[in-house]
C-alpha positions in Angstrom: -9.8 -9.3 17.2 -13.0 -7.1 18.3 -16.2 -6.3 17.9 -18.2 -3.8 16.8 -20.3 -1.7 18.7 -22.9 0.6 17.0 -24.5 3.0 18.9 -26.1 5.3 16.6 -27.9 6.0 13.8 -28.4 8.7 11.9 -30.9 9.5 8.4 -27.9 11.4 6.8 -25.3 10.4 4.3 -21.9 8.2 5.9 -20.5 11.9 4.4 -22.7 14.6 6.5 -22.1 12.0 9.3 -18.1 11.9 8.5 -17.7 15.8 9.2 -20.4 16.5 11.5 -18.4 13.6 13.9 -15.0 14.7 13.2 -16.6 18.3 14.0 -17.3 17.2 17.0 -14.8 15.7 18.1 -12.0 18.2 16.8 -14.0 20.9 18.9 -14.4 18.7 22.0 -10.0 19.1 21.9 -9.2 15.1 20.6 -6.9 14.5 17.6 -8.6 12.8 14.4 -7.3 10.8 12.5 -8.7 8.6 9.2 -6.7 4.9 8.6 -9.7 4.2 5.9 -12.2 4.6 3.4 -14.0 2.1 1.5 -14.6 4.1 -1.5 -10.9 4.9 -2.3 -10.3 1.2 -1.2 -12.2 0.1 -3.6 -10.5 2.3 -7.3 -7.8 -0.4 -7.1 -10.1 -3.0 -7.7 -12.6 -2.0 -10.6 -15.7 -4.5 -11.0 -15.7 -5.5 -7.3 -19.3 -5.8 -7.0 -21.2 -4.7 -3.9 -22.5 -7.9 -1.1 -25.0 -5.3 -0.9 -26.0 -4.2 -4.1 -24.6 -6.6 -7.0 -22.7 -4.2 -9.1 -20.2 -2.6 -9.2 -22.5 0.6 -8.9 -21.6 0.7 -5.1 -22.4 3.8 -2.4 -21.7 2.3 0.2 -19.2 3.4 2.7 -16.8 3.1 5.5 -14.8 5.1 7.4 -12.6 4.3 9.8 -11.2 7.3 12.5 -8.3 7.2 15.4 -9.9 9.6 18.1 -6.2 10.4 20.4 -7.2 12.1 23.9 -5.2 13.5 24.7 -2.5 10.7 26.6 -3.3 7.6 25.8 -4.2 4.9 23.4 -6.9 6.1 20.2 -10.2 4.6 20.1 -11.8 3.1 16.4 -14.9 5.1 15.5 -16.8 3.9 12.6 -18.9 5.3 10.0 -20.6 2.5 8.3 -23.1 4.4 5.0 -25.3 2.8 2.8 -27.6 5.0 0.8 -28.7 7.3 3.1 -28.4 5.6 6.4 -25.4 5.9 8.3 -23.9 3.9 11.7 -21.8 4.6 14.4 -20.0 2.3 15.9 -17.0 1.6 18.0 -14.0 -1.0 17.6 -13.2 -2.6 21.2 -11.0 -5.2 21.2 -12.6 -8.6 22.7 -10.2 -8.8 25.5 -12.0 -6.1 26.8 -8.9 -3.6 27.5 -9.8 -0.9 25.3 -10.4 2.7 27.1 -13.7 2.3 28.1 -13.5 5.5 30.5 -12.4 7.7 27.2 -14.8 5.6 25.1 -17.5 6.8 27.3 -16.7 9.9 26.1 -16.7 9.7 23.0 -20.4 8.1 23.4 -21.9 10.2 25.3 -20.2 13.2 23.3 -21.7 12.8 19.9 -25.1 11.4 21.4 -25.5 14.5 22.4 -24.1 16.2 19.6 -26.5 14.4 17.2 -29.3 15.7 18.7 -29.6 18.5 16.7 -29.7 15.5 14.0 -33.2 14.6 12.0 -34.1 11.4 14.1 -34.6 8.3 12.4 -37.9 6.5 10.8 -38.0 3.1 12.1 -40.3 0.8 10.7 -41.7 -1.7 12.3 -44.0 -3.6 9.6 -43.7 -6.6 11.7 -44.2 -5.9 14.9 -48.7 -6.8 15.9 -50.4 -4.7 18.1 -50.8 -6.2 21.5 -54.4 -4.1 22.2 
């Protein structure tokens, strides 16, 4: 069992974020292996409706990457997108026995690299002014 820990939200589609993250990680010397693609998996289940859209015309995407350091176990990076918004998370074992140092390295690398991407616009529709 593991828990997802989202750490970046971007106003880019999932494929753009995947290409960017993959390049950042490879340039840093890590090996990246894609192990899952939601849209490819959906091909085996025609007519499957999306829980978010309620139709089989789903543009949601989830891509799972294993990121390997030079030595040791990989970190699981989850890229989840819907419309033109994408979230990056790391799947960390509930036992807490993940590679925290390597997870921190990936976190910092992607956070720093994301600085050039357009910022997200967050609407605070329910927020009330305290002034």
